[in-house]
Backbone bond lengths (Angstrom), bond angles and torsions (degrees), N, CA, C in turn:
res aa  C-N    CA-C-N  psi(-1)  N-CA   C-N-CA  omega(-1)  CA-C   N-CA-C  phi
1 R - - - 1.426 - - 1.546 108.08 -
2 P 1.317 116.48 148.74 1.470 120.46 -178.54 1.512 110.89 -65.14
3 V 1.302 117.32 149.02 1.435 124.94 175.46 1.504 109.35 -115.76
4 A 1.366 116.97 130.67 1.448 121.97 179.93 1.547 109.79 -79.02
5 V 1.353 115.34 133.40 1.445 121.09 170.93 1.508 104.62 -113.55
6 C 1.317 117.33 125.11 1.474 120.70 -173.37 1.523 109.29 -123.97
7 L 1.366 112.98 145.87 1.459 117.45 178.41 1.556 105.00 -160.33
8 D 1.255 116.50 125.51 1.493 124.09 174.38 1.557 109.85 50.83
9 G 1.288 114.95 48.83 1.493 119.11 178.35 1.506 115.24 77.60
10 R 1.323 120.03 -2.57 1.460 122.92 178.71 1.520 108.58 -97.29
11 R 1.323 115.25 153.75 1.453 120.81 -177.41 1.549 108.46 -143.62
12 E 1.330 114.40 129.39 1.444 121.08 172.54 1.511 105.97 -131.65
13 Y 1.366 115.77 158.40 1.430 122.20 -177.52 1.542 109.97 -112.95
14 V 1.268 115.55 139.63 1.515 120.78 175.34 1.497 105.89 -130.31
15 R 1.276 115.08 160.29 1.494 120.19 173.99 1.528 109.91 -144.76
16 G 1.281 113.61 156.17 1.463 117.97 178.75 1.512 104.58 -170.15
17 R 1.333 115.80 170.41 1.424 121.81 -179.29 1.568 107.09 -119.56
18 I 1.309 114.17 109.57 1.469 117.44 178.14 1.517 111.47 -75.93
19 D 1.285 118.37 134.84 1.444 121.42 179.28 1.555 112.45 -69.21
20 R 1.369 114.20 -45.11 1.455 115.25 -177.74 1.503 110.02 -157.31
21 V 1.309 115.36 143.72 1.461 121.79 176.11 1.532 106.04 -132.83
22 D 1.346 117.45 122.84 1.444 123.86 178.94 1.482 110.85 -111.19
23 H 1.322 117.57 138.58 1.461 120.47 173.87 1.542 108.02 -77.08
24 I 1.272 117.60 141.88 1.470 124.14 -179.97 1.526 107.03 -99.73
25 H 1.332 115.01 118.75 1.459 118.98 176.27 1.481 107.90 -104.86
26 K 1.323 115.74 115.36 1.478 121.08 179.66 1.502 111.10 -93.41
27 P 1.327 115.57 138.07 1.478 118.89 177.43 1.529 107.40 -69.27
28 S 1.331 114.70 154.15 1.437 122.00 177.89 1.563 109.21 -63.03
29 P 1.346 118.61 137.43 1.448 120.65 177.09 1.556 111.66 -67.65
30 Q 1.311 118.89 -21.24 1.391 123.30 -177.64 1.564 110.16 -104.95
31 P 1.367 116.48 128.08 1.494 117.16 176.06 1.505 109.33 -56.59
32 G 1.325 114.91 130.67 1.473 121.69 179.26 1.500 113.25 74.30
33 G 1.351 118.02 4.01 1.461 121.51 -178.73 1.499 111.75 -80.20
34 S 1.312 115.12 174.68 1.476 121.61 -176.32 1.537 108.43 -68.21
35 R 1.305 116.54 138.91 1.470 120.44 175.20 1.539 110.68 -85.31
36 E 1.285 118.97 -8.65 1.446 123.04 -179.41 1.496 110.39 -76.65
37 P 1.335 119.84 127.53 1.459 120.23 177.05 1.555 110.24 -70.05
38 P 1.341 116.75 163.10 1.458 118.09 176.48 1.523 110.33 -57.01
39 A 1.357 117.09 152.19 1.445 119.46 -172.83 1.538 112.42 -64.29
40 D 1.338 117.25 -25.76 1.470 117.76 -179.92 1.600 112.69 -94.35
41 A 1.318 115.04 3.60 1.462 117.82 178.93 1.505 110.97 -72.66
42 P 1.362 115.80 140.67 1.500 117.16 178.27 1.533 111.65 -68.15
43 E 1.295 116.32 153.62 1.466 120.93 174.65 1.483 106.62 -80.29
44 E 1.338 117.61 116.54 1.461 122.03 -176.71 1.504 110.72 -87.22
45 V 1.338 115.92 135.20 1.484 121.06 179.38 1.521 109.93 -132.23
46 A 1.313 114.81 157.39 1.474 123.63 173.41 1.502 106.97 -116.42
47 V 1.356 115.27 131.78 1.473 121.08 -179.00 1.567 106.53 -101.94
48 L 1.306 116.59 130.72 1.474 123.12 -178.83 1.537 108.48 -121.31
49 D 1.336 114.13 129.46 1.456 119.20 178.20 1.476 110.64 -119.14
50 Y 1.306 119.26 116.24 1.459 122.24 178.24 1.508 111.23 -81.49
51 K 1.324 114.77 137.77 1.480 121.21 -179.95 1.533 107.69 -123.48
52 R 1.357 113.80 146.36 1.444 118.62 -178.99 1.507 113.62 -66.95
53 S 1.338 116.22 -36.06 1.432 119.16 177.43 1.539 110.83 -140.71
54 T 1.310 119.55 -87.98 1.413 120.30 -177.20 1.541 110.53 -96.35
55 F 1.324 116.09 163.49 1.434 120.46 177.99 1.512 110.84 -134.19
56 P 1.268 117.93 164.67 1.477 121.20 -176.59 1.529 110.96 -62.43
57 A 1.292 114.32 150.94 1.488 121.70 176.98 1.568 106.60 -66.89
58 A 1.305 114.40 147.11 1.472 118.36 178.11 1.533 111.68 -58.31
59 N 1.332 116.59 -38.51 1.506 117.86 178.10 1.495 111.77 -62.35
60 A 1.317 119.86 -35.55 1.436 122.21 -179.53 1.526 110.00 -62.83
61 V 1.356 118.10 -37.51 1.402 122.96 179.54 1.502 110.28 -74.05
62 K 1.343 118.31 -46.17 1.461 123.26 -179.81 1.527 111.60 -62.29
63 E 1.341 117.45 -35.97 1.412 119.94 -177.23 1.583 110.57 -90.95
64 L 1.303 117.18 6.82 1.427 124.71 177.59 1.519 113.64 61.69
65 K 1.318 116.92 32.82 1.446 121.59 173.35 1.504 111.20 -87.94
66 D 1.352 115.19 -22.06 1.437 122.63 173.51 1.558 106.15 -120.22
67 M 1.340 116.38 115.50 1.444 119.85 -167.94 1.503 114.31 -98.83
68 Q 1.323 119.39 -1.63 1.477 120.61 -174.26 1.533 110.94 -63.08
69 M 1.292 117.38 -51.01 1.486 120.56 -177.32 1.543 110.86 -65.82
70 P 1.327 120.34 -41.80 1.459 117.82 175.12 1.555 113.57 -60.92
71 V 1.329 117.12 -34.77 1.488 118.56 175.05 1.551 109.30 -63.05
72 Y 1.352 116.86 -42.70 1.447 119.89 179.88 1.536 111.02 -62.91
73 L 1.319 116.78 -37.42 1.491 120.94 178.83 1.506 109.68 -64.57
74 A 1.312 115.73 -42.41 1.494 119.70 177.99 1.531 110.00 -60.97
75 A 1.335 115.42 -39.98 1.465 119.77 -179.69 1.551 111.54 -70.23
76 A 1.310 115.24 -35.62 1.478 119.31 178.25 1.527 111.18 -64.97
77 R 1.277 115.57 -30.57 1.468 121.37 -178.53 1.563 108.92 -62.68
78 T 1.308 118.73 -27.54 1.430 122.57 -176.42 1.552 112.27 -114.27
79 M 1.308 115.79 31.75 1.464 119.80 -176.85 1.511 112.65 -59.52
80 P 1.322 117.26 134.00 1.465 118.19 173.69 1.510 110.07 -67.76
81 G 1.256 117.83 147.55 1.455 121.75 177.12 1.514 115.97 87.67
82 S 1.345 114.96 -2.71 1.483 115.57 177.62 1.506 110.36 -76.84
83 K 1.259 116.15 156.40 1.506 121.12 -173.26 1.523 110.51 -86.43
84 G 1.299 119.44 -7.06 1.431 121.51 -177.99 1.542 110.53 176.07
85 K 1.270 116.64 -135.95 1.465 121.63 179.54 1.513 110.76 -72.29
86 V 1.326 115.09 135.73 1.516 122.55 -178.53 1.480 108.36 -113.37
87 L 1.341 115.04 131.78 1.443 122.49 177.84 1.523 106.92 -115.71
88 P 1.408 117.32 113.47 1.474 117.55 172.58 1.540 107.21 -77.67
89 A 1.300 115.32 98.83 1.439 121.25 -172.57 1.534 113.21 -86.99
90 K 1.316 116.38 -23.24 1.523 118.45 -177.46 1.549 107.89 -144.09
91 A 1.302 112.00 153.89 1.484 119.24 174.68 1.502 109.53 -139.39
92 F 1.362 114.91 135.47 1.474 120.89 -176.91 1.521 110.49 -133.73
93 Y 1.329 117.01 153.74 1.438 124.67 165.73 1.500 108.45 -114.30
94 R 1.317 116.69 148.16 1.467 120.19 171.57 1.512 109.84 -139.35
95 S 1.307 115.61 133.39 1.457 122.63 -179.11 1.540 108.46 -83.67
96 L 1.322 113.83 127.22 1.498 118.19 176.63 1.534 110.82 -75.55
97 R 1.297 113.87 -23.09 1.514 117.41 -177.94 1.528 109.80 -70.62
98 S 1.297 116.96 -49.11 1.495 120.18 -175.98 1.524 112.92 -86.63
99 C 1.329 117.69 -27.40 1.452 122.89 -177.86 1.486 113.88 52.12
100 K 1.333 116.39 27.04 1.418 120.42 -177.28 1.550 109.52 -113.13
101 G 1.295 116.69 117.13 1.449 121.11 175.07 1.497 114.60 55.57
102 H 1.312 113.91 -151.44 1.475 119.85 178.50 1.565 106.43 -156.64
103 S 1.302 114.22 166.97 1.439 120.20 -179.87 1.526 107.87 -117.77
104 S 1.326 114.79 116.59 1.478 120.14 179.11 1.509 107.76 -78.00
105 V 1.333 118.48 125.99 1.448 120.36 178.88 1.517 113.09 -110.42
106 L 1.340 118.19 -27.91 1.422 120.29 177.73 1.498 109.71 -141.57
107 D 1.326 118.53 140.53 1.446 123.01 176.65 1.501 106.84 -147.73
108 F 1.295 115.59 110.77 1.508 121.97 -175.34 1.504 108.48 -95.90
109 A 1.301 117.57 123.20 1.433 122.94 -178.82 1.508 113.45 -68.50
110 C 1.305 116.18 -31.11 1.437 119.34 -176.75 1.572 109.33 -155.30
111 E 1.281 115.38 170.99 1.456 119.97 -175.15 1.528 110.75 -63.54
112 E 1.309 116.74 -36.34 1.504 119.54 179.30 1.507 111.04 -62.85
113 D 1.325 120.35 -37.26 1.464 124.64 177.06 1.509 109.64 -59.24
114 Y 1.341 114.99 -48.23 1.450 118.05 179.54 1.516 112.81 -63.09
115 E 1.351 116.82 -40.44 1.456 121.93 -178.67 1.543 111.37 -61.34
116 V 1.311 117.10 -39.39 1.452 122.70 176.69 1.560 108.65 -62.55
117 F 1.334 118.57 -47.16 1.422 122.54 177.54 1.502 111.71 -63.52
118 E 1.274 117.36 -38.88 1.500 123.26 178.01 1.558 108.87 -61.17
119 Q 1.289 118.62 -44.19 1.466 121.23 177.23 1.486 111.96 -64.22
120 E 1.340 118.23 -43.65 1.464 123.02 177.40 1.548 110.30 -60.58
121 F 1.356 115.75 -42.39 1.443 120.65 178.24 1.552 111.54 -61.56
122 A 1.354 115.19 -45.27 1.453 120.20 -179.14 1.535 109.80 -61.06
123 Q 1.330 117.61 -43.07 1.499 122.51 179.68 1.519 109.04 -63.17
124 A 1.344 117.15 -45.17 1.475 120.27 -179.91 1.482 111.25 -62.81
125 M 1.358 117.56 -40.38 1.448 122.07 179.97 1.537 110.93 -66.55
126 F 1.275 118.71 -41.19 1.468 121.93 179.58 1.519 110.83 -68.95
127 D 1.372 117.26 -34.19 1.425 120.29 173.60 1.554 112.09 -60.12
128 I 1.341 115.62 -42.45 1.417 120.23 175.77 1.509 113.56 -65.06
129 V 1.325 116.13 -45.34 1.466 120.88 178.83 1.505 110.62 -58.82
130 D 1.351 116.18 -44.26 1.471 119.43 -177.67 1.538 110.75 -66.00
131 A 1.344 117.38 -39.67 1.458 120.10 178.97 1.498 110.74 -65.35
132 V 1.308 120.14 -42.63 1.452 123.07 179.14 1.518 109.89 -62.26
133 R 1.326 117.30 -46.03 1.465 120.92 -178.96 1.565 111.10 -63.29
134 Q 1.306 115.36 -27.10 1.483 119.66 178.16 1.541 111.82 -91.29
135 G 1.363 116.78 6.92 1.453 120.65 177.22 1.532 113.05 77.71
136 R 1.345 116.88 14.73 1.463 118.92 -178.79 1.581 108.81 -104.96
137 F 1.304 115.35 93.30 1.444 119.13 176.47 1.549 107.02 -144.96
138 P 1.317 117.35 64.61 1.439 120.22 -179.10 1.524 113.00 -65.13
139 A 1.323 114.21 154.88 1.481 117.85 172.83 1.553 105.67 -69.29
140 A 1.291 116.46 121.56 1.458 121.91 -179.85 1.531 111.75 -146.54
141 P 1.326 114.63 74.36 1.464 117.67 -178.90 1.542 111.08 -56.66
142 P 1.316 116.47 138.48 1.501 119.15 -173.80 1.492 111.58 -63.02
143 T 1.348 120.75 -26.18 1.446 120.53 -179.44 1.562 111.81 -87.56
144 G 1.349 116.53 -5.18 1.462 118.76 -179.16 1.506 112.35 92.51
145 K 1.333 118.05 -6.99 1.483 117.03 176.82 1.536 105.72 -144.18
146 C 1.359 112.23 157.91 1.447 119.53 -178.86 1.539 111.15 -69.08
147 S 1.286 115.55 136.83 1.495 117.55 -178.26 1.544 109.89 -80.63
148 D 1.314 113.79 155.31 1.494 120.13 -178.45 1.532 111.99 -65.76
149 Y 1.347 117.80 -25.32 1.448 119.66 -175.28 1.528 113.19 -97.38
150 C 1.316 117.90 5.08 1.486 121.00 -178.64 1.544 107.77 -66.38
151 I 1.337 114.78 126.35 1.473 120.35 -177.35 1.573 112.61 -69.24
152 G 1.301 116.63 -22.01 1.450 120.34 -179.89 1.528 114.06 -95.48
153 R 1.321 115.46 6.48 1.482 120.35 -175.17 1.546 113.90 -53.61
154 G 1.312 115.90 -36.75 1.487 119.66 -175.90 1.490 112.40 -70.65
155 V 1.329 120.56 -26.19 1.461 122.57 -177.46 1.538 112.55 -116.74
156 C 1.315 118.69 -5.04 1.418 121.21 -177.91 1.506 112.81 -67.47
157 R 1.303 116.60 140.98 1.465 121.51 179.86 1.501 111.40 -88.96
158 Y 1.314 119.08 5.52 1.420 123.85 -177.02 1.531 108.12 -81.78
159 N 1.295 116.28 124.18 1.478 121.19 164.19 1.546 107.33 -153.06
160 E 1.321 115.51 155.99 1.429 119.88 -172.20 1.498 113.28 -62.19
161 A 1.352 119.04 -38.46 1.465 121.32 -176.90 1.548 107.51 -68.17
162 R 1.308 119.00 -39.58 1.494 120.23 -177.69 1.543 108.71 -67.15
163 V 1.346 116.78 -38.95 1.454 118.07 -179.95 1.517 112.01 -66.04
164 E 1.302 117.27 -39.47 1.442 121.62 174.44 1.501 112.18 -60.71
165 F 1.331 115.22 -43.05 1.458 119.60 -178.65 1.541 109.18 -63.88
166 L 1.342 117.31 -44.29 1.457 120.29 179.11 1.540 111.27 -64.93
167 K 1.310 117.67 -38.62 1.485 119.73 177.97 1.508 110.10 -62.02
168 R 1.340 117.73 -45.60 1.477 120.12 178.06 1.510 112.64 -60.82
169 G 1.389 116.65 -37.83 1.449 119.85 178.54 1.532 112.00 -66.98
170 N 1.297 115.85 -38.93 1.503 120.07 177.83 1.538 111.11 -68.33
171 E 1.358 115.58 -37.92 1.494 116.24 176.71 1.486 112.07 -65.09
172 Q 1.344 117.59 -39.14 1.484 121.73 178.79 1.532 109.52 -66.31
173 D 1.336 116.57 -40.81 1.482 120.33 179.00 1.540 112.26 -61.44
174 N 1.320 115.58 -34.36 1.435 121.45 -177.01 1.533 114.42 -86.42
175 A 1.379 116.01 -8.07 1.447 120.39 -176.93 1.557 109.42 -77.34
């Protein structure tokens, strides 16, 4: 089901399919103390995304250059069946090819840390939505060159020489 992302009175909907969400059970800070969190504490979860081979770098996710995991975190926040407020406290990738361990990409120390990230994600998403609606969505591979596995490679108008030519033209126009 679609998840609403809201910012400054605006609302857009995103959807995705999360591979796995685990509840995080924290031990009591007091020896012999209650394992039950306070009644008003958010339900902490970890989001895990399985990848067939490689996965995005943690920095790409933290800097919101790769938006898949942040969309999943937003979706986890509104999970059906939760008993109250949900805090996506951790995010991981795991390669199905190697089946060795996992890669932690996000780890929020507290609810406020996640809320700051959530606001940054919403702003980045609305920036993308606005650009697309204005017809501004140029081919701009993050590495600066088209990848060998890109399905649009045969028809894509992106190439390094053309990009340099367009940059020079824009610099001259602005001079």
